[in-house]
C-alpha positions as CSV (number, residue, x, y, z in Angstrom):
1,M,-31.3,0.3,-89.8
2,T,-29.4,1.4,-86.7
3,L,-27.2,-0.8,-84.6
4,L,-26.1,-0.6,-81.0
5,L,-23.5,-3.3,-80.2
6,I,-22.5,-3.6,-76.6
7,V,-19.6,-5.7,-75.5
8,S,-19.7,-6.6,-71.8
9,G,-17.6,-8.8,-69.5
10,M,-15.3,-9.2,-66.7
11,P,-12.2,-6.9,-66.4
12,A,-9.3,-8.0,-68.6
13,S,-11.5,-10.5,-70.5
14,G,-10.8,-9.0,-74.0
15,K,-13.7,-6.5,-74.4
16,S,-11.5,-3.8,-76.0
17,T,-9.9,-6.3,-78.4
18,L,-13.2,-7.8,-79.4
19,G,-15.1,-4.5,-79.6
20,A,-12.4,-2.8,-81.7
21,R,-12.3,-5.8,-84.1
22,L,-16.1,-5.9,-84.4
23,A,-16.3,-2.1,-84.9
24,G,-13.6,-2.4,-87.7
25,A,-15.4,-5.3,-89.4
26,L,-18.7,-3.5,-89.2
27,S,-17.2,-0.1,-90.1
28,V,-18.7,1.6,-87.1
29,P,-17.1,3.9,-84.4
30,F,-16.0,2.3,-81.2
31,V,-16.5,4.1,-77.9
32,T,-15.7,3.0,-74.3
33,K,-17.0,4.1,-71.0
34,D,-13.4,4.6,-69.9
35,E,-13.1,7.4,-72.6
36,Y,-16.0,9.3,-71.0
37,K,-14.5,8.7,-67.5
38,A,-11.1,10.0,-68.6
39,L,-12.7,13.2,-70.0
40,L,-14.6,13.8,-66.8
41,L,-11.5,13.3,-64.7
42,A,-9.4,15.5,-66.9
43,R,-11.9,18.4,-66.4
44,L,-12.9,17.6,-62.9
45,P,-9.8,16.0,-61.2
46,G,-11.3,16.1,-57.8
47,L,-14.3,13.9,-58.9
48,E,-14.6,10.9,-56.7
49,R,-14.5,7.4,-58.2
50,A,-17.8,6.6,-56.7
51,V,-19.3,9.4,-58.8
52,S,-17.1,9.3,-61.9
53,G,-18.0,5.7,-62.8
54,P,-21.8,6.0,-62.7
55,L,-21.7,9.5,-64.3
56,S,-19.6,8.0,-67.1
57,F,-22.3,5.4,-67.7
58,D,-25.1,8.1,-67.6
59,L,-23.2,10.2,-70.2
60,M,-22.5,7.2,-72.4
61,W,-26.1,5.9,-72.4
62,H,-27.4,9.4,-73.0
63,V,-25.1,9.9,-76.1
64,A,-26.1,6.4,-77.3
65,G,-29.8,7.2,-77.1
66,V,-29.4,10.5,-78.9
67,T,-27.1,8.9,-81.6
68,L,-29.5,6.0,-82.2
69,A,-32.5,8.3,-82.3
70,A,-30.7,10.2,-85.1
71,G,-30.4,6.9,-87.0
72,Q,-26.6,6.5,-86.4
73,T,-24.8,3.2,-85.7
74,R,-22.3,2.8,-82.9
75,C,-20.2,0.1,-81.2
76,W,-19.9,0.5,-77.4
77,K,-17.8,-1.3,-74.9
78,R,-19.3,-1.6,-71.4
79,I,-16.8,-2.2,-68.7
80,S,-18.1,-4.0,-65.6
81,T,-16.5,-2.6,-62.5
82,G,-18.4,-4.8,-60.1
83,A,-19.4,-1.6,-58.2
C-alpha cells in the first residue's frame, strides 16, 4: 500500500514540526514545497516569486504522482502562501 500524507495549514502553524514527526513515526521521507522552490531559485536566481511558487507546486505534485505510481510512500508538507 502506498501513502501520500499532506500537511497543510496557515503560515507558522507548525506544519514542518508535525510533518517531520509524522514522517519519522511512519518511517517515510519528508519533502516540502520550499525545498523545490529553493532548488529552482538557486538555479534560476532571476525567477520571479509569482512564477517560482506555482512552479514549485507543479514540480512537487509531478514527483508525488510519479513516486506514488511506482508504489513508493512519501510525506509532503504543503505550504499555503495565500497567493
